C-alpha positions in Angstrom: -14.6 -5.9 -21.8 -17.6 -6.3 -19.5 -16.4 -4.9 -16.2 -16.9 -7.0 -13.1 -16.7 -5.4 -9.8 -13.7 -7.0 -8.2 -13.0 -7.3 -4.6 -9.5 -8.4 -3.5 -9.2 -9.2 0.1 -5.7 -8.6 1.6 -5.2 -6.5 -1.8 -2.5 -4.3 -0.1 -0.3 -7.1 0.6 2.3 -8.9 -1.2 0.4 -11.1 -3.8 -2.6 -8.8 -3.7 -0.7 -5.7 -4.9 0.8 -7.7 -7.8 -2.8 -9.0 -8.6 -4.1 -5.5 -8.7 -1.2 -4.5 -11.1 -2.0 -7.3 -13.2 -5.7 -6.7 -13.6 -5.1 -2.9 -14.3 -2.7 -4.0 -17.1 -5.6 -6.3 -18.5 -8.0 -3.3 -18.7 -10.1 -4.1 -15.5 -11.1 -0.8 -13.8 -13.8 -1.5 -11.1 -11.3 -3.0 -8.5 -11.6 -2.7 -4.6 -9.4 -4.1 -2.0 -9.3 -4.6 1.8 -6.5 -3.7 4.0 -5.9 -4.9 7.4 -2.8 -2.8 8.1 0.3 -1.4 6.6 1.1 1.2 4.1 -1.6 1.4 1.3 -0.1 4.5 -0.5 1.2 2.2 -3.2 -2.3 1.0 -3.9 -3.7 4.4 -4.0 -1.9 5.2 -6.9 -3.5 2.3 -8.9 -7.2 2.3 -7.8 -7.8 5.4 -5.7 -8.0 5.7 -1.9 -11.9 5.3 -2.2 -11.6 1.7 -3.2 -9.3 0.8 -0.4 -11.3 -0.6 2.5 -9.8 -0.7 5.8 -11.3 -4.1 7.2 -10.4 -6.7 9.8 -12.3 -9.8 8.2 -12.3 -11.5 11.7 -15.1 -8.8 12.5 -18.3 -10.6 11.3 -20.6 -7.5 11.2 -17.9 -5.3 9.4 -17.4 -8.1 6.6 -21.0 -8.5 6.2 -21.5 -4.7 5.8 -18.8 -4.5 3.0 -20.0 -7.3 1.1 -23.7 -6.2 1.3 -22.6 -2.6 0.2 -20.3 -3.5 -2.7 -22.0 -6.7 -4.1 -18.9 -7.8 -5.9 -19.1 -9.8 -9.0 -15.8 -11.6 -8.2 -13.8 -11.9 -4.9 -10.1 -12.9 -4.8 -9.6 -14.1 -1.3 -6.0 -13.5 -0.6 -6.3 -12.3 3.0 -4.7 -14.7 5.4 -2.3 -14.6 8.5 0.9 -16.1 7.0 3.0 -17.0 10.0 4.7 -20.1 8.3 8.0 -20.1 10.1 6.5 -18.5 13.4 3.2 -20.7 13.2 4.0 -22.8 16.3 4.9 -19.5 18.2 1.6 -18.0 17.0 -0.5 -21.1 16.7 -3.5 -19.9 18.8 -3.6 -16.5 17.0 -3.0 -18.1 13.5 -5.7 -20.6 13.7 -8.3 -18.5 15.3 -7.9 -15.6 13.0 -7.6 -17.9 9.7 -10.7 -19.7 10.5 -12.7 -16.7 11.7 -12.0 -14.7 8.6 -12.8 -17.7 6.3 -16.2 -18.3 7.9 -17.1 -14.5 8.0 -16.4 -14.2 4.4 -18.2 -17.2 3.2 -21.3 -16.5 5.6 -21.3 -12.8 4.1 -21.2 -14.2 0.5 -23.8 -16.6 1.2 -26.2 -14.1 2.9 -25.7 -10.9 0.9 -24.0 -11.7 -2.5 -24.6 -15.5 -3.5 -24.0 -15.1 -7.1 -20.5 -13.9 -6.3 -17.5 -15.9 -7.9 -15.0 -16.6 -5.0 -11.5 -17.6 -5.7 -10.2 -19.1 -2.4 -6.4 -19.2 -1.9 -5.0 -22.3 -0.4 -1.5 -23.4 -0.1 1.0 -26.2 -1.0 1.9 -26.3 2.7 -1.5 -28.3 3.0 0.2 -31.4 1.3 3.2 -31.2 3.8 5.5 -34.3 3.7 5.4 -36.9 0.9 6.1 -40.4 2.2 7.8 -41.3 -1.2 9.2 -39.9 -4.4 6.2 -41.7 -6.2 4.1 -38.7 -4.8 6.2 -36.0 -6.3 5.3 -33.9 -8.3 2.1 -33.2 -6.1 -1.3 -33.4 -8.0 -4.6 -32.0 -6.4 -5.4 -35.5 -5.0 -2.3 -35.5 -3.1 -3.0 -36.3 0.6 -2.8 -33.7 3.4 0.1 -34.1 5.7 0.6 -30.9 7.4 3.7 -30.3 9.5 2.8 -26.9 11.1 -0.4 -24.9 12.5 -0.2 -22.6 9.5 -0.8 -25.6 7.0 -3.5 -27.0 9.4 -5.3 -23.4 9.0 -5.0 -23.4 5.3 -6.6 -26.9 5.3 -9.5 -25.6 7.4 -10.0 -22.7 5.0 -9.8 -24.8 2.1 -12.4 -27.3 3.5 -14.7 -24.5 4.8 -14.8 -23.5 1.1 -15.6 -26.9 -0.1 -18.4 -27.1 2.6 -20.1 -24.0 1.4 -19.6 -24.9 -2.3 -21.2 -28.4 -1.8 -23.9 -27.3 0.9 -25.2 -24.0 -0.7 -23.8 -24.2 -4.2 -21.8 -21.0 -3.9 -19.6 -20.3 -7.0 -16.2 -21.2 -5.5 -13.0 -22.3 -7.1 -9.7 -23.1 -5.1 -6.3 -22.7 -6.0 -3.1 -24.0 -4.0 0.0 -22.0 -4.9 3.5 -23.4 -4.5 6.3 -21.0 -3.3 6.0 -17.6 -5.2 8.6 -14.7 -5.0 8.8 -11.0 -5.9 9.0 -7.5 -4.7 7.3 -6.4 -1.6 7.3 -10.0 -0.1 7.7 -10.3 3.7 11.3 -11.3 5.0 9.4 -14.0 7.0 9.9 -15.9 3.8 13.4 -17.4 2.7 14.3 -15.6 -0.3 13.5 -12.2 0.6 15.2 -12.8 4.1 18.3 -13.9 2.0 18.1 -11.1 -0.2 17.8 -8.3 2.6 20.9 -9.9 4.1 22.9 -9.8 0.8 22.0 -5.9 0.4 23.0 -5.4 4.0 26.4 -7.0 3.4 26.8 -4.9 0.3 26.1 -1.8 2.3 28.5 -2.9 5.2 25.7 -3.2 7.7 26.1 -6.9 8.0 29.4 -9.4 7.8 27.8 -12.9 7.0 24.7 -14.3 5.2 23.1 -16.4 7.9 21.0 -19.4 6.6 18.9 -22.3 7.8 18.3 -25.6 6.1 19.5 -25.5 2.6 18.8 -29.0 1.7 15.1 -28.5 1.0 13.8 -28.7 -2.6 11.2 -26.1 -3.6 9.0 -25.0 -6.7 9.3 -21.3 -7.3 7.2 -19.1 -9.4 7.4 -15.4 -10.1 4.6 -13.9 -8.4 3.6 -12.0 -11.7 3.2 -15.2 -13.2 1.3 -16.6 -10.1 -1.3 -13.8 -10.1 -2.1 -14.4 -13.9 -2.8 -17.9 -13.0 -5.2 -16.6 -10.5 -7.1 -14.3 -13.1 -7.2 -17.5 -15.5 -8.7 -19.6 -12.8 -11.0 -16.9 -11.9 -12.5 -16.5 -15.4 -12.2 -20.0 -16.7 -11.7 -22.5 -13.8 -14.6 -25.1 -13.1 -16.8 -24.2 -10.2 -15.9 -26.5 -7.0 -12.6 -27.4 -8.5 -9.0 -27.1 -6.9 -6.0 -26.0 -9.0 -2.5 -26.3 -8.0 -0.1 -23.5 -9.4 3.6 -23.8 -9.7 6.4 -23.9 -12.2 6.9 -27.7 -12.0 10.6 -27.4 -11.4 12.3 -28.1 -8.2 15.4 -26.0 -6.7 17.5 -27.0 -3.8 17.6 -24.1 -1.6 21.6 -24.1 -1.6 21.4 -23.5 -5.3 19.2 -20.2 -4.5 21.8 -19.0 -2.2 24.6 -19.5 -4.6 22.5 -17.7 -7.4 22.4 -14.8 -4.8 26.1 -14.8 -4.0 26.9 -14.6 -7.9 24.5 -11.7 -7.9 26.2 -9.8 -5.0 28.6 -6.9 -5.6 30.5 -8.0 -2.4 32.3 -11.2 -1.2 29.6 -13.2 0.7 30.4 -15.5 3.6 27.7 -18.1 4.4 27.2 -19.3 8.0 24.6 -21.9 9.2 22.2 -20.7 12.0 20.6 -23.7 13.7 18.2 -21.4 15.3 16.5 -20.7 11.7 15.7 -24.4 11.4 12.1 -25.3 11.8 10.9 -28.1 14.2 10.1 -30.3 10.8 10.8 -29.3 7.3 9.4 -30.7 4.0 12.4 -32.1 2.1 10.9 -31.8 -1.4 7.9 -29.8 -2.6 7.1 -29.8 -6.4 4.0 -29.2 -8.2 2.2 -31.2 -10.8 0.7 -28.3 -12.9 -1.2 -30.2 -15.6 -4.4 -29.1 -14.6 -3.8 -25.3 -14.5 -1.9 -25.6 -17.6 -4.9 -27.2 -19.2 -6.6 -23.8 -18.8 -3.9 -22.1 -20.8 -1.4 -21.0 -18.3 2.3 -21.7 -17.9 5.1 -19.7 -16.1 7.0 -17.2 -18.3 9.5 -15.6 -15.9 12.8 -17.6 -15.3 14.1 -17.9 -11.7 17.2 -16.0 -12.3 15.3 -13.0 -13.7 13.2 -12.7 -10.8 16.1 -13.0 -8.4 17.9 -10.2 -10.4 14.7 -8.0 -10.2 13.9 -8.6 -6.5 17.7 -7.9 -5.6 17.6 -4.7 -7.6 14.4 -3.6 -5.9 16.0 -4.2 -2.5 19.0 -2.2 -3.6 16.9 0.8 -4.5 14.4 0.7 -1.7 16.6 -0.8 1.2 14.5 -3.8 1.6 12.4 -6.4 -0.4 8.9 -5.7 1.5 7.0 -2.4 2.0 5.0 -2.4 5.3 3.5 -5.5 7.0 2.3 -8.4 5.0 -0.7 -10.4 6.2 -1.3 -12.4 2.9 -0.7 -15.9 1.6 
């Protein structure tokens, strides 16, 4: 195949590391990643230390320097501060960082690599609360009704990308992924938090599984399927378009917990912890994935298989995640 020069921002994080794995399996060789913090030893084995670039994208000159130096053919822009549960507590930092890193990258591409194909990663959080069941599942025209500062930051990133596409004709395509799960995900997210607790109970380090709101319904996709969708959209998505990505199946959080209880080797006692409730939660979030399916993508990995793989990873490594994750 023709070998594009690929840059993945936030490539040492959760989704980024799985994306690199998928690209390598598909035969891509010229892959570079940016890393903000955390352990990059896993990535070194895949692409070599020379292709890992320590970069804070909120630093404009450093961002411009890397884009000017690399001249990438494709950029998967995954870097983002993903404080969802803590987004009110960290609102100022979250908004400032996510907006500045988005602007810096867009400006750098416009000035130094205007032919680059740029995949921008939005979030289902942008859609927020649906006012009626008629709005579920969510298609790409669903209204934005954010309920937390993280969602506001992702809408801003999304709209900045649109502005640079429409004003400067940059080759930008956007995806809005719904919930995705897998190894190496931060325990700031519900499923890895549950799994870490289950493993701790199995080891005698914790007595009860502490949970928050289990009534919410979410759409879960295995991260390995998710990143394959990213690759398909990068290569086949229409310039200027937005693609929702998800399974199209809603699962109640209480059902997820029960699945994990059945996977546990120990008896699990569940206790509701009101401190884990968010100020406002989205009751139901399920994707309309017709548009991404039209490009030939569909999820292949069953939820039960994903949960089993993640819990086995946590048992072998002691946790679901490795290092600090700053990716959406």
